[in-house]
C-alpha positions in Angstrom: 220.0 163.6 175.3 219.1 162.9 178.9 220.2 159.6 180.6 219.9 158.4 184.1 222.7 156.3 185.7 222.2 154.5 189.0 223.2 156.5 192.0 223.2 159.8 190.0 220.6 162.4 189.2 219.2 162.8 185.7 221.4 165.2 183.7 221.9 166.2 180.1 224.9 164.4 178.6 226.9 164.4 175.4 228.9 161.8 173.5 232.6 162.4 172.7 232.9 161.1 169.1 236.0 163.2 168.5 238.0 161.4 171.1 241.5 160.4 170.1 241.2 157.1 172.0 240.4 154.9 169.0 239.5 151.9 171.1 236.5 153.6 172.6 235.3 154.5 169.1 235.8 150.9 168.0 233.6 149.6 170.8 230.9 152.1 170.0 230.9 151.0 166.4 231.0 147.4 167.4 227.9 147.7 169.6 226.2 149.9 167.0 226.8 147.3 164.3 225.5 144.6 166.6 222.2 146.4 166.9 222.7 147.5 170.5 220.7 150.7 170.9 222.6 152.1 174.0 225.9 151.9 172.2 227.5 155.2 173.1 227.8 155.0 176.9 231.6 154.6 176.8 231.7 158.0 175.0 229.8 159.8 177.7 230.7 163.5 178.3 229.0 165.7 180.8 230.7 169.0 180.0 230.9 169.7 176.2 233.6 172.3 176.8 236.0 169.3 177.3 235.4 167.8 173.9 238.2 169.8 172.2 240.8 170.2 174.9 243.8 168.1 175.9 243.5 167.4 179.6 247.3 166.7 179.7 248.3 170.0 178.2 250.8 171.6 180.7 249.4 175.1 179.6 245.8 174.2 180.3 244.0 177.1 182.0 243.0 176.8 185.6 239.3 177.0 184.9 239.6 174.0 182.4 241.5 172.0 185.0 238.6 172.5 187.4 236.2 171.3 184.7 238.4 168.2 184.1 238.5 167.4 187.8 234.7 167.8 188.1 234.2 165.6 185.0 236.5 162.9 186.5 234.5 162.9 189.7 231.2 162.2 188.0 232.2 160.4 184.8 234.5 157.4 185.1 234.3 156.8 181.4 236.0 160.2 180.8 238.7 159.3 183.2 239.5 156.0 181.5 239.1 157.3 178.0 241.0 160.6 178.2 243.0 160.7 181.5 244.2 157.3 182.4 247.6 156.0 181.1 249.0 152.5 181.5 252.7 152.1 182.3 254.6 150.8 179.3 258.3 149.7 179.2 260.4 152.3 177.4 257.6 154.9 177.2 257.7 157.3 180.2 254.3 158.8 179.2 252.5 155.4 179.3 249.9 154.3 176.8 246.1 155.2 176.7 243.7 152.8 178.3 242.5 150.3 175.7 238.9 149.3 175.7 237.7 145.9 174.4 234.6 143.8 174.9 236.0 142.1 178.0 236.9 145.1 180.1 234.0 147.1 178.7 231.6 144.5 180.2 233.6 144.4 183.4 233.5 148.2 183.9 229.8 148.3 183.0 229.0 145.9 185.8 231.3 147.5 188.3 229.7 150.9 187.7 226.4 149.2 188.6 227.9 147.9 191.9 227.5 144.3 190.7 229.7 141.5 192.0 231.7 140.5 189.0 233.8 137.5 188.0 236.1 137.9 184.9 238.1 135.4 182.9 240.2 136.7 180.1 243.3 135.4 178.3 246.7 136.2 179.6 248.3 139.5 178.4 244.9 141.1 177.4 244.9 143.8 180.1 242.7 142.0 182.6 244.5 143.1 185.8 245.5 146.5 184.5 241.9 147.3 183.6 240.8 146.3 187.1 243.6 148.5 188.7 242.6 151.4 186.5 239.1 151.2 187.9 240.3 151.1 191.4 242.6 154.0 190.7 239.5 155.9 189.6 237.7 155.0 192.8 240.7 155.8 195.0 241.3 159.2 193.5 237.8 160.4 192.4 235.0 157.9 192.9 234.3 157.8 196.6 235.6 158.9 200.0 236.5 157.3 203.4 236.4 153.9 201.8 238.6 150.9 202.3 239.6 148.8 199.3 241.1 145.4 199.9 243.5 143.6 197.4 243.9 139.8 197.6 246.1 137.6 195.5 247.5 134.1 195.5 250.7 135.5 197.2 251.2 138.5 199.4 253.9 139.7 197.0 251.4 139.7 194.1 248.9 141.8 196.2 251.7 144.3 196.9 252.7 144.2 193.2 249.2 145.3 192.3 249.4 148.1 194.8 252.7 149.2 193.1 250.9 149.2 189.7 248.2 151.4 191.2 250.9 153.9 192.2 252.5 153.7 188.8 249.1 154.6 187.2 248.7 157.5 189.6 252.2 158.7 188.8 251.2 159.1 185.1 248.2 161.3 185.8 248.5 165.1 185.1 250.0 166.8 188.1 246.8 168.6 189.0 244.9 165.3 189.2 247.4 163.3 191.3 246.2 164.7 194.6 249.0 162.8 196.4 249.8 165.5 198.8 248.1 168.3 200.7 249.4 171.5 202.4 248.9 172.4 206.1 248.1 175.9 207.3 251.8 176.5 207.9 252.6 175.6 204.3 254.1 172.3 205.0 253.3 169.3 202.9 251.1 166.5 204.3 251.2 163.1 202.7 248.9 160.2 203.1 250.1 156.9 204.4 252.1 155.2 201.7 254.0 151.9 202.1 254.4 148.7 200.1 251.3 147.3 201.8 249.0 150.3 202.2 248.1 153.5 200.2 246.0 156.2 201.8 244.6 159.3 200.1 245.5 162.5 201.9 242.4 164.4 200.9 239.4 162.0 200.6 240.7 159.5 203.2 240.3 156.5 200.8 242.7 153.6 201.6 243.9 150.6 199.7 245.2 147.7 201.9 246.8 144.5 200.6 246.0 141.2 202.3 248.6 138.6 203.0 248.2 135.0 201.8 246.8 132.3 204.1 249.4 129.8 205.4 246.8 127.3 206.7 243.1 126.8 207.4 243.2 128.8 210.6 244.9 131.8 209.1 242.5 131.6 206.1 239.5 131.8 208.4 240.8 134.9 210.2 242.3 136.6 207.1 239.4 138.9 206.3 237.1 138.2 209.2 235.6 141.3 210.6 237.3 143.6 208.1 234.6 146.2 207.2 235.6 146.8 203.6 232.9 147.4 201.0 235.2 147.1 197.9 237.2 143.9 197.4 239.4 143.0 194.5 240.6 139.3 194.2 243.1 138.5 191.6 244.1 135.0 190.4 241.1 133.5 192.3 241.7 130.0 190.9 245.1 129.8 192.6 244.5 131.3 196.1 245.0 128.6 198.7 241.9 128.0 201.0 239.9 130.4 198.8 236.6 128.8 200.0 237.4 129.4 203.7 238.6 132.9 203.0 235.5 133.8 201.1 232.9 132.3 203.5 234.6 134.1 206.4 234.9 137.5 204.8 231.4 137.7 203.3 229.4 138.6 206.6 231.6 141.7 207.3 231.7 142.7 203.6 227.9 142.4 203.4 227.4 144.8 206.3 229.9 147.3 204.7 228.3 147.0 201.3 224.8 147.7 202.8 226.2 150.8 204.5 227.8 152.0 201.3 224.6 151.5 199.3 222.6 153.4 201.9 225.2 156.3 201.6 225.1 156.2 197.8 228.8 155.0 197.6 230.4 152.4 195.4 230.7 148.8 196.7 231.1 145.3 195.4 233.6 142.5 194.7 235.6 141.8 191.6 237.3 138.5 190.8 239.7 138.2 187.9 241.5 135.0 187.0 242.6 132.6 184.4 241.2 129.0 184.5 242.5 126.9 187.3 243.3 123.2 187.8 240.4 121.1 188.8 242.5 118.6 190.7 243.1 121.3 193.4 240.6 122.4 196.0 241.1 126.1 195.0 240.6 125.3 191.3 237.4 123.4 192.0 236.0 126.2 194.2 236.8 128.8 191.6 235.2 126.7 188.9 232.1 126.5 191.1 232.0 130.2 191.4 232.1 130.5 187.6 229.4 127.9 187.0 227.0 129.2 189.6 227.3 132.9 188.4 224.8 134.5 186.1 226.4 134.8 182.6 226.8 138.3 181.2 225.2 139.2 177.9 225.9 142.2 175.7 222.1 142.6 175.4 222.3 144.0 179.0 223.6 147.3 177.6 220.0 147.9 176.4 218.5 147.0 179.8 217.7 149.2 182.8 219.4 148.7 186.1 216.2 147.2 187.5 215.9 144.7 184.6 219.5 143.6 185.1 219.0 143.1 188.8 215.8 141.0 188.1 218.0 138.7 186.0 220.7 138.4 188.7 218.2 138.0 191.5 216.5 135.1 189.6 219.7 133.1 190.3 219.3 131.6 193.7 222.8 130.2 193.8 225.0 133.3 193.3 224.9 137.1 193.1 228.0 137.2 190.8 227.9 138.0 187.1 230.5 136.1 185.1 232.2 137.6 182.1 234.4 135.6 179.7 235.9 136.3 176.3 238.5 134.5 174.2 241.3 136.3 172.4 239.5 136.4 169.1 236.5 138.1 170.7 238.8 140.7 172.2 240.2 141.6 168.8 243.6 139.9 169.1 245.0 138.3 165.9 246.2 134.8 165.1 249.7 136.3 164.8 249.4 137.6 168.3 248.4 134.1 169.4 251.3 132.5 167.6 253.8 134.9 169.1 252.5 134.3 172.6 252.7 130.5 172.1 256.3 130.9 171.1 257.1 133.1 174.1 255.4 130.4 176.3 257.8 127.8 174.7 254.7 126.0 173.3 253.8 124.7 176.7 250.4 123.5 175.5 248.8 122.7 178.9 249.6 126.2 180.0 248.6 127.7 176.7 245.3 125.9 176.8 244.6 127.1 180.3 245.9 130.7 180.3 245.3 131.7 176.7 242.5 129.4 175.3 240.7 129.5 178.7 240.3 125.7 179.1 239.9 124.4 182.6 242.0 121.3 183.2 239.0 119.0 183.4 239.9 116.2 181.1 239.5 113.0 183.1 241.8 110.0 183.2 238.9 107.7 182.3 237.6 109.8 179.4 235.5 107.8 176.9 237.2 109.7 174.1 240.7 109.9 172.9 242.7 113.1 173.2 243.1 113.3 169.5 239.3 113.2 169.0 238.8 116.0 171.5 241.6 118.1 170.0 240.0 117.7 166.6 236.6 118.8 167.9 238.2 121.8 169.6 239.7 122.9 166.3 236.3 122.8 164.6 234.5 125.0 167.2 232.8 128.1 166.1 231.7 131.3 167.8 228.0 132.1 167.7 227.2 134.2 164.6 224.4 136.0 166.5 222.2 135.9 169.5 218.9 137.2 170.7 217.1 137.7 174.0 213.7 136.5 175.2 211.7 138.4 177.8 214.7 140.7 178.3 216.1 137.9 180.4 217.2 134.8 178.5 219.9 134.7 175.8 219.9 132.2 172.9 223.1 131.8 170.8 222.8 131.0 167.1 225.7 129.1 165.5 224.4 128.8 162.0 221.2 129.1 160.0 219.0 126.2 159.1 219.4 125.2 155.5 215.7 124.8 154.5 212.2 125.0 155.9 211.6 121.6 154.4 213.8 120.0 157.1 212.2 120.6 160.5 214.6 121.7 163.3 215.1 119.2 166.1 215.1 120.6 169.6 216.4 118.7 172.6 215.8 119.9 176.1 217.4 118.8 179.4 215.6 120.2 182.4 217.5 121.1 185.5 216.7 119.1 188.5 217.3 121.9 191.0 220.8 120.8 192.1 223.7 123.2 192.6 225.3 124.3 189.3 222.6 122.4 187.4 221.4 124.1 184.2 218.4 123.8 182.0 219.8 123.4 178.4 218.3 123.6 174.9 220.1 122.4 171.8 218.7 122.9 168.3 220.0 120.9 165.4 219.2 121.0 161.7 217.6 117.8 160.6 219.2 118.2 157.1 222.8 118.2 158.3 222.3 117.2 162.0 224.7 120.0 162.9 224.2 122.2 166.0 222.6 125.4 165.0 221.6 127.1 168.3 221.8 126.6 172.1 220.5 127.9 175.3 221.9 127.3 178.8 220.7 128.8 182.0 221.4 127.9 185.6 218.5 129.9 187.2 215.5 129.5 184.9 212.3 128.0 186.4 210.4 125.2 184.7 207.5 127.7 183.9 209.9 130.1 182.2 211.6 127.3 180.4 208.2 126.2 178.9 207.6 129.9 177.9 211.0 130.0 176.2 210.3 126.8 174.2 206.9 128.1 173.3 208.3 131.4 171.9 211.0 129.6 169.9 208.7 127.2 168.3 205.6 129.4 167.8 207.5 132.5 166.5 210.4 131.0 164.5 210.2 127.3 164.1 206.5 126.3 163.5 207.6 122.9 162.1 210.2 122.0 164.8 210.1 118.8 166.7 210.7 119.1 170.5 212.1 116.3 172.6 212.1 116.9 176.4 213.6 114.5 178.9 211.1 113.5 181.6 213.3 113.5 184.7 212.1 113.6 188.3 209.0 115.5 187.5 210.9 118.6 186.3 210.7 117.7 182.6 207.3 116.3 183.0 206.0 119.6 184.3 207.4 121.4 181.3 205.7 118.9 179.0 202.4 119.3 180.9 202.5 123.1 180.4 203.3 122.8 176.6 200.6 120.2 176.1 198.0 123.0 176.8 199.4 125.2 174.0 199.3 125.3 170.2 202.7 123.6 170.0 201.4 120.3 171.3 201.7 119.0 167.8 205.4 119.8 167.9 206.2 117.6 170.9 208.1 114.4 170.2 206.3 111.2 171.4 206.4 107.5 171.3 203.6 104.9 171.3 204.0 102.6 174.3 202.0 99.9 176.1 200.8 101.3 179.4 199.0 99.4 182.2 195.6 101.1 182.5 193.8 98.5 184.7 194.7 95.8 187.2 192.4 93.2 188.7 192.8 90.0 190.7 191.5 86.8 189.0 191.7 84.3 191.8 195.4 83.9 192.6 196.5 85.8 189.6 196.9 89.5 188.8 195.5 90.4 185.4 196.8 93.6 183.9 195.1 95.4 181.0 197.3 97.5 178.7 196.6 99.8 175.9 198.6 101.8 173.4 199.4 105.2 174.8 201.1 108.3 173.3 203.9 109.2 175.7 205.4 112.6 175.2 209.1 113.3 175.7 211.8 110.7 176.5 212.8 108.7 179.6 216.4 108.4 180.7 215.8 104.7 181.2 218.6 102.1 180.9 217.6 101.2 177.4 217.3 104.8 176.1 220.4 105.9 177.9 222.4 103.2 176.1 221.0 104.4 172.8 222.1 108.0 173.7 225.6 106.7 174.5 225.8 105.0 171.2 224.8 108.2 169.4 227.4 110.0 171.5 230.2 107.6 170.4 229.1 107.8 166.8 229.1 111.6 166.8 232.6 111.9 168.3 234.0 109.2 166.1 232.4 110.2 162.7 230.8 113.6 163.0 233.1 115.9 164.9 232.5 118.8 162.4 228.8 118.9 163.4 229.4 119.7 167.1 230.9 123.2 166.8 229.6 124.4 170.2 232.2 125.2 172.9 229.7 124.5 175.6 229.2 120.9 174.3 233.0 120.5 173.9 233.7 121.6 177.4 231.2 119.1 178.8 232.6 116.3 176.6 236.0 116.9 178.1 234.5 116.4 181.6 232.8 113.0 180.8 234.3 109.9 182.3 233.7 106.1 182.4 232.6 105.1 185.9 233.5 101.8 187.5 230.1 100.4 186.5 230.8 101.2 182.9 228.4 104.2 182.7 229.5 107.4 181.0 228.7 110.3 183.3 230.1 113.7 184.1 232.9 114.0 186.6 232.3 115.3 190.1 233.5 118.8 189.0 231.7 119.1 185.7 228.2 118.6 184.3 226.5 117.3 181.1 223.3 119.4 180.7 224.2 120.7 177.2 225.5 117.3 176.0 222.2 115.6 177.0 220.0 118.2 175.4 222.0 117.7 172.2 221.6 113.9 172.5 217.9 114.2 173.0 217.7 116.2 169.8 219.7 113.6 167.9 217.6 110.9 169.5 214.7 112.1 167.4 216.7 111.7 164.2 218.3 108.3 165.0 215.6 106.5 167.0 212.3 108.2 166.4 209.6 106.0 164.9 207.8 107.0 161.7 209.3 110.5 161.8 208.5 111.2 158.2 204.8 110.8 158.6 204.6 112.2 162.1 206.8 115.3 161.7 208.0 115.5 158.1 211.6 114.6 159.0 213.4 113.3 155.9 216.4 111.3 156.7 219.3 111.5 154.3 222.8 110.1 154.0 225.2 112.0 156.3 228.8 112.5 155.3 231.2 111.5 158.0 234.5 113.1 159.0 236.3 110.2 157.3 234.3 110.9 154.0 235.3 114.6 154.1 239.0 113.7 154.9 239.0 111.2 152.0 237.7 113.9 149.6 240.6 116.2 150.7 243.1 113.4 150.3 241.9 112.7 146.8 242.3 116.4 145.9 245.8 116.4 147.2 246.7 113.1 145.6 249.4 113.9 143.0 248.3 110.9 140.9 244.8 112.4 140.5 244.3 114.2 137.2 242.5 117.1 138.9 243.5 119.5 136.2 241.7 117.5 133.4 238.6 117.2 135.7 238.6 120.9 136.2 239.0 121.6 132.5 236.2 119.3 131.7 234.0 121.1 134.2 234.9 124.4 132.7 234.2 123.1 129.2 230.8 121.8 130.2 229.9 125.0 132.0 230.9 127.1 129.0 228.8 124.8 126.8 225.7 125.2 129.0 226.2 128.9 129.1 226.3 129.1 125.3 223.1 127.0 125.0 221.3 129.2 127.5 222.5 132.3 125.7 221.2 130.9 122.4 217.8 130.2 124.0 217.6 133.6 125.5 218.4 135.3 122.2 216.1 133.1 120.1 213.5 135.3 118.3 209.9 134.9 119.6 211.1 133.1 122.7 211.0 134.2 126.4 214.3 135.0 128.0 215.3 132.0 130.2 215.0 134.1 133.4 211.6 135.4 132.4 210.4 131.9 131.7 211.6 130.8 135.2 209.8 133.7 136.7 206.6 132.9 134.8 206.7 129.2 136.0 207.2 130.4 139.6 204.2 132.8 139.3 202.0 130.0 137.9 203.1 127.7 140.8 202.3 130.4 143.3 198.8 131.0 141.8 198.1 127.2 141.8 199.2 126.9 145.4 197.0 129.9 146.5 194.1 128.3 144.6 194.6 125.1 146.5 194.9 126.9 149.9 191.7 128.8 149.2 189.7 125.6 149.8 189.3 123.7 153.1 190.3 120.4 151.4 193.3 122.0 149.9 194.5 123.4 153.2 194.0 120.1 155.0 196.0 118.3 152.3 198.8 120.8 152.5 198.9 120.5 156.3 199.1 116.7 156.0 201.9 116.9 153.5 204.1 119.4 155.3 203.0 118.7 158.9 202.1 122.2 159.8 199.0 124.2 160.8 198.3 127.1 158.4 195.9 128.9 160.7 198.7 129.3 163.2 200.6 131.2 160.5 197.9 133.3 158.9 198.3 131.2 155.7 201.9 132.3 155.5 203.9 129.2 154.5 206.9 128.7 156.9 207.9 132.3 157.0 210.4 132.7 159.9 210.9 136.3 160.8 214.2 138.0 161.6 216.2 135.9 159.1 217.8 134.1 162.0 217.2 130.5 161.2 216.9 130.5 157.3 219.3 130.5 154.3 222.4 129.6 156.2 224.5 129.4 153.0 225.0 133.2 152.8 228.6 133.6 153.9 227.7 134.4 157.5 228.6 131.1 159.0 232.1 131.9 160.2 231.5 135.6 160.9 231.6 136.1 164.7 230.7 139.8 164.3 227.3 139.4 162.5 224.3 141.4 163.7 222.8 140.5 167.1 219.0 140.8 167.1 217.4 141.9 170.3 213.9 140.5 170.6 211.5 142.0 173.1 208.8 139.5 173.6 207.1 141.4 176.4 206.9 139.9 179.8 206.3 136.4 181.1 203.1 137.1 183.0 201.3 138.3 179.8 202.6 135.2 178.0 201.4 132.8 180.6 198.0 134.5 180.6 197.7 133.2 177.1 199.0 129.7 178.1 
């Protein structure tokens, strides 16, 4: 098949399914099972003659060596998959490059010349993956380029250069290209020291950068250095990183533009583990993470232009952020246990370097450490995700239990401030558990309204949507949605509003009337209600939170001097408040049964669940007799049903149930065939049948229905990619 990569001409390519590097096959199968159409890119092969040869064979014919060299120059995936070896203690041959979700995403972005920020757990190959990429660029991928290495200490920058040399030493001899011969037959070597490495043939150079001793040295560290490729390791721990970055960007920007014009690689890569937010460098690194555009695996199906449209929509950053935990990278719980033992169970370090938690818990947290730890233990990974308009990703945590219980959607609209995000949280009104979420730091209010419209009109026709009216931003979203068919889904309250004011002598007379007010105000009274809901949730319903985004924001909340609960200076609370606005409907909404069909039921608390567990484990409890009784009763019922099924002249039980269901369906269709019947149905179930073509609550894609199907805890369930067209065509309808 023919593919087109950025900066290359169109060419016929093949896919190397017979590769011996199993990790690349694993990633292909993972993306295929996720529903990603472009799932074979990591198996790319330009020359089919290379599919069955060993490029490291010492007896490889010269013509095949030339083919391997040419393949390496044009196909970095081949180099990483078949050629590259990572140094390994006790193994002089090294080990093959291991591909996983984290470095696959990183390499995908780097090959598109995208500035990339990566956070992966310790000991998962983060730095070695980056160095393997720069080994490829240095030896094959470009020429006359300068690559700069920065780290928290000069010794660490030089250590990374040493690792690059070790990777090159493991290449087949005909690919090392570490020396060249002069006309007289003498060997010429490129410049090679502990601080610099220069290629003798293509004139590429890697230079290490010393650490900054103070603010003055930080400002001059990279100023004026025309390097188009920069690798920054341990970004969260580099002293004066803000000053270094701001002073190096102008020169880098010029060099990157020149490289782009010459069709050469360029870009910045940042790799790190979470830092400490009590330090300036940790705060600045956290800001880099928060302002960046979040990577989505749906991007593998997008064109370069579509990806750049997403990145360019972010007015705060041109970085893409990639982050995966150890489970998502395929590491086992045994691996985690062994690493914890090796780290001497230093839990602050384990949380930061392995569990990827930023040290953002405040001293004045409104919650106890025990409560937050319990919530963290109950978190879940999304079971699926889908993309709207090829731009915005929505994560699904679990499926809604029944169409009879309307989903509750809370929306916090960004106020346009730095690192502010617009957030959507969807909860199930049956269990009040979080079922889906959306968080975006670059979406406009118009696009946000379009996203809400798509979610409700296409999947949740009976949902109730509560939008915070804040500073005009939320009000503008409400105003747009009031002109659409989902107006009926918007949460409202009836309030007295002043509609007329006149002077009667010395007195001002105000005329009020009952007014339907859509959305919710973050007034003092309603905010206190939200804080009460928040305390109740953390105290009694920890198992219903399950979202890591919400958990991270809970850790950053603090009690201010005036007693208000707010996010700290280094964190934010967008997802928390969108979650609370959804819960506000359930807890504080008026006449929600008649208005939206919300049936409130008794919610089991954490304490109730714990008590049930304690009863089961109580040695005094006669559990065995209870179980035996249940078995006896079940067997008795089974026998009775069997007798009924086998009775002569009688319908089988299952056939009788089918007949009853068919009669019910015919009766319902007869009711819906009349105008009066349809109106009665709409009043009863709070929905508009004409919006659904007389299809009763049929939600497509099986994303939000039947959640009791064993998929709840499966992080590898199928991702559904939804192409809704473009925003302009949607807004033409709105």
